[in-house]
N, C-alpha and C positions, 0 to 999 in steps of 0.2 A: 178924187180930188179934195175929199174932206180929210183933214188931219184927225188923228186920235189913235186909239189903241186898236190893233188888229191881231188876230191870231197868226202865229208863225206858219200854221198849216194852210192858211190862205195865201201865202206868198207863192206865186208861180215862178217868177224869174226875177232876178235882179241883174240889171245891165249898168255897166259903167260908162261914164263920160267925163273924163278928166277927174276933177275933185268931187264930183257928185255922182250919185246913183239913182237910177230909175227903178222903183219897185212896182211890179205889175201884180195885182191881186185879183182873186176871183171877184166875179161881179163887175168886170170892166173897171176896175179902180186902179189908178197908179199915182205915184207920188215921186217927187224929185227930193233927194236928201243929200245934205252935205256930209257924206260918210264914205270911205274908201271900200273897195272891195275886200282888202285884207282885213278891215275892221268887221265887216259882215261875215266873212269866213270864220273869224276867230269867235264870234258871238252866237252863230247859229249851229245847231247840231249837225255834226258830221255825218251821222247816219241818215239824215233826211235831205241834206244838200250837198251838191257836188259842183265844183268849179269845172266847167268844160271849155273855158277861153279866158283870156286875160280880161275880157269884157262881159262874161256871162257866168252866173252862178244860178243853178236850178234847183227846184224842189223835186226830188225824185218821185214823189207821189203823182205829179202831173205828167210824167213821161208816158206818152202814148206809143211812140215808135222810135227805134234807133235803126238808121240805115247805113249801111257801109257804102260809101261813095268812091273810095280808092283803097289801096292796100292798108292804109292806116289812118283814115279819115272817115268821120262819121257825121251824120245830120240827125239832129234830134227834134221830134214833133212833140210839143206839150199841149196838153188839154187847156182850153181857154186862152190860148196865146196865138196871136195872129201870123207868126212866121217860124219857119224852121230855123234852128239855130246850128251853126257848124262847130263841131268839136275840133279844137286845135290840136295838132299832132303832139304837142306837149301833155295834153290831158286825155288823150286817146286811150292809153293803157287801162285806165280805171273803167272807162265806159265799156270797153271790150270785155273787160273781166266781169262787170255787173250785167251787161245785157247781151253781149254777143257771143254765142256759143257755137263755134264750128270747129 
């Protein structure tokens, strides 16, 4: 809840809520920022961050588990984050390619 500069590598997940985004960082820190998901996506390195839903952008380094919940739907568990995140069907192909090998 303290503003300042933080390392990109400390960002666990970015969640959207209309015109604002919630940043969740290591150490139980979070911030509300007036910035769109599209803006975050364009600024963060694509090799480290992945959009999994219109409301969620994750840091791949924090992925603990990817579970197949239906034919083309996944749930992602992240280290240091309090809930599982659903991968929308629109973004499932990339998750499947990166994590799910069957």
